[in-house]
Every structure is written in C-alpha cells, then in structure tokens.
C-alpha positions as CSV (number, residue, x, y, z in Angstrom):
1,M,118.1,129.5,135.0
2,L,116.6,126.2,133.7
3,F,118.7,123.9,131.6
4,G,121.4,126.6,131.3
5,F,119.5,129.2,129.3
6,G,116.8,131.9,129.8
7,Q,114.7,132.8,132.8
8,P,112.5,130.2,134.5
9,N,109.2,132.0,133.7
10,E,110.0,132.8,130.1
11,E,108.2,131.2,127.2
12,I,110.2,128.9,125.0
13,N,111.2,130.2,121.6
14,A,112.0,128.1,118.5
15,E,115.8,128.2,119.1
16,D,115.4,126.8,122.6
17,V,113.6,123.6,121.3
18,G,116.8,122.1,120.0
19,E,118.6,122.5,123.4
20,L,115.5,121.2,125.2
21,Y,115.5,118.2,122.9
22,R,119.1,117.4,123.7
23,S,118.6,117.7,127.4
24,L,115.1,116.2,127.8
25,S,114.5,113.6,125.1
26,G,115.8,110.6,127.0
27,R,114.0,111.6,130.2
28,L,110.8,112.1,128.3
29,E,110.9,108.7,126.7
30,H,111.6,107.2,130.2
31,I,108.6,109.0,131.7
32,V,106.2,107.9,128.9
33,R,107.5,104.3,129.0
34,R,106.9,104.2,132.8
35,H,103.3,105.5,132.4
36,V,102.1,103.8,129.2
37,R,102.3,100.1,128.3
38,A,102.8,100.1,124.6
39,P,105.3,98.9,122.1
40,E,108.5,100.8,121.8
41,V,107.5,102.1,118.4
42,V,104.4,103.7,119.8
43,I,106.4,105.3,122.6
44,E,108.8,106.8,120.1
45,D,106.1,108.0,117.8
46,A,104.2,109.6,120.7
47,C,107.4,111.4,121.9
48,Q,108.1,112.7,118.5
49,F,104.5,113.9,118.2
50,A,105.0,115.8,121.5
51,W,108.2,117.4,120.3
52,S,106.6,118.6,117.1
53,G,103.7,119.9,119.1
54,L,106.2,121.9,121.2
55,V,107.7,123.4,118.1
56,R,104.2,124.5,117.0
57,H,103.1,125.8,120.5
58,C,106.5,126.9,121.9
59,G,105.2,130.5,122.5
60,R,102.6,129.2,124.9
61,V,104.8,126.8,127.0
62,R,106.9,128.1,129.8
63,R,110.4,126.7,130.2
64,E,109.8,125.2,133.7
65,A,106.7,123.4,132.4
66,A,108.3,122.1,129.2
67,L,109.0,118.5,130.5
68,S,105.5,118.1,132.1
69,W,103.9,119.5,129.0
70,L,105.8,117.2,126.7
71,A,105.1,114.2,129.0
72,R,101.4,114.9,129.2
73,T,101.2,115.4,125.4
74,A,103.2,112.2,124.6
75,E,101.3,110.1,127.1
76,R,98.0,111.1,125.6
77,E,99.3,110.5,122.1
78,A,100.7,107.1,123.2
79,F,97.3,106.0,124.6
80,K,95.6,107.2,121.4
81,L,98.1,105.3,119.2
82,A,97.8,102.1,121.4
83,R,94.0,102.2,121.1
84,R,94.2,102.7,117.4
85,E,96.7,99.8,117.1
86,L,94.2,97.5,118.8
87,R,91.4,98.6,116.5
88,E,93.2,98.4,113.2
89,L,94.5,95.4,111.5
90,S,98.2,95.5,110.9
91,L,99.1,94.0,107.5
92,D,102.5,93.0,108.8
93,A,100.9,91.1,111.7
94,A,98.4,89.5,109.3
95,L,101.2,88.3,107.1
96,D,103.1,87.0,110.0
97,E,100.0,85.0,111.2
98,A,99.2,83.6,107.8
99,G,102.8,82.6,107.1
100,D,103.8,81.3,103.7
101,A,100.2,80.6,102.7
102,A,99.6,84.4,102.4
103,I,102.6,84.9,100.1
104,C,101.7,81.9,97.9
105,G,98.1,83.0,97.7
106,S,95.4,80.4,97.3
107,T,96.1,77.0,96.0
108,A,94.0,77.3,92.9
109,T,94.1,74.5,90.3
110,L,95.5,75.2,86.8
111,E,92.0,75.2,85.4
112,E,90.9,77.8,87.9
113,L,93.9,80.0,87.1
114,V,93.1,79.7,83.4
115,E,89.5,80.6,84.0
116,Q,90.5,83.7,86.1
117,H,92.9,84.8,83.3
118,A,90.2,84.4,80.7
119,R,87.8,86.6,82.9
120,L,90.5,89.3,83.2
121,E,91.1,89.1,79.4
122,A,87.4,89.5,78.8
123,I,87.2,92.6,81.0
124,S,90.1,94.1,79.1
125,E,88.1,93.7,75.9
126,L,85.2,95.9,77.3
127,P,85.0,99.6,76.4
128,G,87.1,101.8,78.8
129,R,84.0,103.2,80.6
130,Q,82.6,99.8,81.3
131,Q,86.0,98.5,82.4
132,R,86.3,101.3,85.0
133,L,82.8,100.6,86.3
134,V,83.4,96.8,86.5
135,W,86.6,97.4,88.5
136,L,84.9,100.0,90.8
137,Q,82.2,97.5,91.5
138,G,84.8,94.8,92.1
139,L,86.3,97.1,94.7
140,G,83.0,97.4,96.5
141,F,81.8,100.8,95.3
142,S,78.0,101.3,95.3
143,Y,76.2,102.7,92.2
144,D,76.0,106.2,93.8
145,E,79.7,106.1,94.7
146,M,80.6,105.1,91.2
147,A,78.4,107.8,89.8
148,A,80.1,110.4,92.0
149,Q,83.5,109.1,90.9
150,T,82.8,109.1,87.2
151,G,80.5,112.0,86.9
152,D,77.7,109.9,85.5
153,S,74.2,109.4,86.9
154,S,73.4,106.3,89.0
155,R,71.1,105.2,86.2
156,T,73.9,105.4,83.6
157,V,76.2,103.5,85.9
158,E,73.6,100.8,86.3
159,R,73.0,100.6,82.5
160,Q,76.7,100.4,81.7
161,L,77.2,97.7,84.2
162,L,74.3,95.7,82.9
163,R,75.8,95.9,79.4
164,A,79.2,95.0,80.6
165,K,77.8,91.9,82.5
166,R,75.9,90.9,79.4
167,I,79.0,91.0,77.3
168,L,81.0,89.1,79.9
169,R,78.4,86.4,80.2
170,E,78.4,85.9,76.4
171,V,82.2,85.5,76.5
C-alpha cells in the first residue's frame, strides 16, 4: 500500500488526490526547488499547475508514479514560466525601476497640460463614430483592424479619420 491507501498499481481517483496533496505537496515543492532556479512564486505556480493536471488526468496516473509525474510536470511548467518571465516585461518591476517618476508621470509644464486638456476636449466634441476611430488609432490600431472592430470598410475608416483630423486641426 502506498501512502496508506489503495494498491500500488492502481490508478488514482479524484478522492485520492486530496490525500496525495497532504502527503506529497511539501516534497514536491522541495524537488522542484532543487531542480529549477526560479523565484518562489514561479515554483508555487508550477506545483499548483501540476496538481491541477493530476486532477484532470488522475485516471491515467498510477499511485506509485504520482510523485514523479507531479515533479516532471511541475518542473516543465516552472521552466516555461521562468522563460516567459524573462521575455515579458513585469509592470511591477518597471514601476520599481522607474521609482517616483513613473507615479508622478512626466514633468509637463502648465501650458502643456492645458494644451493636452484642450485636445481631449476637442476629441470629445467629435461625433461618436469619429471619437471611437481617433481613440483606436491612438491605441495603435491599423485601418484594417479598426474596420474589423467597427464593422466599417477600411475606406470608411480612412474618410472618417480624415474628417476628424480636419475638425481637430481647425480647433
């Protein structure tokens, strides 16, 4: 009997997962920590991923192989998460790096702030369709992406943006 229940060659059922978690969770984290160099949060996330995978695949995992299956799954996930963490910019890390300057924003002069406010006010005076397109363009959408988003043709998007820009220039 392994872990005090069932036969060694039996597959795990959903009720056994709770008992396995109580008996193996600490060992699993220790094993993954030993094999993967990653922040503690990544190790914990990877282990939880492995446990949720065991719940999904419990009918295919034998009791005696549970710990090795969990460790292999968690290690693979930890490596994947660690690679992703290196690739993606963490907003928390960016804020920590920038310090107070990021919170305060730019050091725009009063005149620049008034001008920005006037531009925003001018945009709010545009018809709703043109407002949406101006904001979508400001967010970096292409004409084709805006057309797909709004249901208009690319040519209609282009014409509406030209009209909006003309109005904004006049203001």
